[in-house]
C-alpha positions in Angstrom: 117.4 93.5 66.4 114.8 91.6 64.2 115.9 88.3 63.5 115.0 88.6 59.9 117.5 91.3 59.6 120.2 89.3 61.0 122.6 86.9 58.5 121.7 83.7 60.4 125.3 82.6 59.7 126.3 85.0 62.5 124.9 82.8 65.3 127.1 79.4 64.3 130.2 81.6 63.8 129.6 83.2 67.1 129.3 79.7 68.8 132.4 78.5 66.7 134.6 81.6 68.2 133.0 80.8 71.7 134.2 77.2 71.4 137.7 78.4 70.5 137.6 80.9 73.2 136.6 78.2 75.5 139.8 76.2 74.4 142.1 78.9 74.7 141.1 79.4 78.2 141.3 75.8 79.2 144.7 74.8 77.8 146.9 73.3 80.1 149.4 76.3 81.4 152.9 75.9 80.5 153.5 74.8 84.2 151.4 71.8 83.5 148.6 73.1 85.6 145.2 72.0 84.5 143.3 74.5 82.1 139.9 73.9 84.4 140.9 73.2 88.3 137.7 72.1 89.9 135.4 69.2 88.8 132.2 71.8 89.0 133.6 73.6 86.2 134.1 70.4 84.2 130.3 69.6 85.2 129.1 73.2 84.0 131.3 72.9 80.9 129.9 69.2 79.9 126.4 70.5 80.7 126.7 73.3 78.4 128.1 71.6 75.5 125.3 69.2 75.8 123.0 71.9 75.5 124.6 72.9 72.2 124.8 69.6 70.9 121.1 68.8 71.8 120.0 72.1 69.5 122.2 71.2 66.4 120.1 68.4 65.0 117.1 71.3 64.8 119.4 73.5 63.0 120.6 70.9 60.5 117.1 70.2 59.6 116.3 73.3 59.2 119.4 74.3 56.9 118.4 70.9 54.7 114.5 72.2 54.6 115.9 75.5 53.3 117.7 73.7 50.8 115.0 71.7 49.6 112.4 74.5 49.8 114.6 76.9 47.3 115.1 73.8 45.0 111.5 72.9 44.6 110.7 76.6 44.0 113.2 76.0 41.0 115.5 78.6 42.1 118.7 76.5 42.6 121.5 76.6 40.1 124.8 74.9 40.4 128.3 75.6 38.9 128.6 72.0 37.9 126.6 68.8 37.7 122.9 69.1 38.5 121.2 71.3 41.3 119.3 68.3 42.0 122.3 66.4 42.9 123.9 68.6 44.8 120.8 69.5 47.1 120.4 65.7 47.5 124.4 65.6 48.4 123.6 68.5 51.0 120.3 66.7 52.6 122.3 63.5 53.1 125.2 64.7 54.8 122.9 66.9 57.1 121.3 64.0 58.2 124.5 62.4 58.7 125.5 65.2 60.8 122.2 65.1 62.7 122.9 61.6 63.4 126.1 62.6 64.8 125.0 65.3 66.9 122.5 63.1 68.2 124.9 60.4 69.5 127.2 63.4 70.7 124.3 65.0 72.8 123.7 61.4 74.0 127.4 60.7 74.8 127.5 64.3 76.5 124.6 63.4 78.7 126.5 60.2 79.9 129.8 62.5 80.7 127.6 65.1 82.3 126.0 62.4 84.5 129.6 60.7 85.3 130.8 64.3 86.3 127.8 64.7 88.6 129.0 63.3 91.9 132.6 64.6 91.4 134.1 66.8 94.1 137.3 68.5 94.8 139.4 67.5 97.7 142.9 69.5 97.0 144.0 73.2 97.9 142.1 76.1 97.1 143.7 78.7 95.0 142.1 82.0 96.1 143.3 83.8 93.2 141.6 81.3 90.8 138.1 82.3 89.0 137.6 78.7 88.1 135.2 78.4 91.1 
C-alpha cells in the first residue's frame, strides 16, 4: 500500500494498541504469578520499547514541521484565538515531548543494559510460551 494513501495516524494508533495488548498479556495473574516469567523476555521487551522510544522524537519533529509548513502556507485557521498562537503552542509542546522521549529512550537504554546479564534459575514451566 502506498504510504500516501494511508492515513498516517493509523501507525501511532496501532502502536498504542500494541502497547495495550502488551499490558494485558503481561499482567500478573490472579494467583499472583508474574505476567513475564523470564528475564530474557524482560530484556527483549525493554529493547523493543527502547527502539520505540528512539523513534518518537523524529515523529514529533515531523508533526511539528507539518504544522509549521501548513501555517507558513497560510492554510491554518482556528476556532478561537489565532492560528499563530495555536501553531506556536503545538510546536512548543512537541519540542517538550521530543525531550521527554529522548530521556525515556536513554533510561530504557540503561534498563536494557542492566537487564542484559540477568538469567533465570527457577523451575521451567514447559507449558509457558514466555521463553
